[in-house]
C-alpha positions in Angstrom: -27.7 -72.3 -59.2 -28.5 -70.3 -56.1 -31.4 -71.5 -54.7 -34.0 -69.3 -52.4 -35.3 -71.5 -49.0 -38.3 -72.0 -47.3 -39.9 -74.7 -45.1 -44.0 -75.5 -44.3 -44.9 -75.4 -41.3 -45.2 -79.5 -40.7 -41.4 -79.3 -41.2 -40.5 -77.1 -38.2 -43.5 -79.3 -36.2 -41.1 -82.5 -37.1 -38.0 -80.9 -36.7 -38.8 -80.0 -33.0 -39.9 -83.0 -32.4 -36.8 -84.9 -33.1 -34.5 -85.8 -30.2 -30.9 -83.9 -29.3 -28.9 -85.9 -31.2 -31.0 -85.8 -34.5 -31.9 -82.2 -34.4 -27.9 -81.6 -34.5 -27.0 -83.7 -37.6 -30.4 -81.8 -39.6 -28.2 -78.9 -38.7 -25.4 -80.1 -40.1 -27.0 -81.4 -43.1 -28.6 -78.0 -43.6 -25.8 -76.0 -43.3 -24.7 -78.7 -46.5 -28.2 -78.5 -48.2 -28.3 -74.7 -48.2 -25.1 -74.7 -49.9 -26.6 -77.4 -52.5 -29.3 -79.1 -52.3 -28.0 -82.1 -54.7 -24.6 -82.5 -52.9 -23.9 -85.8 -53.1 -22.9 -85.9 -49.1 -27.1 -86.0 -48.8 -27.6 -88.8 -51.0 -30.4 -86.4 -52.8 -32.9 -89.2 -54.6 -36.5 -88.2 -56.1 -39.5 -90.4 -54.6 -41.4 -92.0 -57.3 -44.6 -92.6 -55.4 -45.0 -89.6 -53.7 -44.2 -87.4 -56.9 -46.8 -88.9 -58.7 -49.3 -88.7 -55.4 -48.4 -84.8 -55.8 -48.3 -84.2 -59.1 -44.7 -82.8 -58.8 -40.8 -84.2 -58.3 -40.3 -84.9 -54.6 -36.9 -85.0 -52.9 -35.4 -86.9 -50.0 -31.8 -86.1 -48.4 -30.5 -88.4 -46.0 -29.5 -86.9 -42.6 -28.1 -89.7 -40.9 -29.1 -93.3 -40.6 -33.3 -93.8 -41.5 -33.6 -89.9 -41.0 -34.5 -87.9 -43.9 -36.0 -84.8 -45.1 -38.0 -83.9 -48.1 -38.1 -81.2 -50.0 -39.5 -79.8 -53.6 -38.4 -77.0 -56.6 -40.6 -74.2 -56.8 -38.6 -72.4 -59.3 -35.8 -71.0 -57.7 -37.5 -71.6 -54.4 -36.6 -75.4 -52.3 -39.5 -76.5 -49.9 -38.5 -77.9 -47.5 -41.4 -80.5 -46.2 -41.0 -82.8 -43.5 -38.0 -84.2 -41.7 -38.6 -87.4 -40.0 -37.6 -91.5 -40.5 -37.6 -93.5 -43.7 -41.5 -94.3 -43.2 -42.2 -90.3 -44.9 -42.0 -92.1 -47.8 -45.7 -93.7 -47.2 -47.0 -90.4 -47.5 
């Protein structure tokens, strides 16, 4: 499936707060993500608690180590929410 992509303001705010090495890892992961957000290299997985709280399925991709990015699907659009450490799972 071909997706469209957009990111909420919070995503960009969190991205610009990353250190240079994390930004580079995030950029590399983004190239894969834009080809297929469910590519096995990203280890895409559902976040059950956040999904229940938001009333929609929230996914996370692993960028490196403890760095994750969350998103959801809105029809054919992938909406990126935030990029941060594993603590994003706590809301």
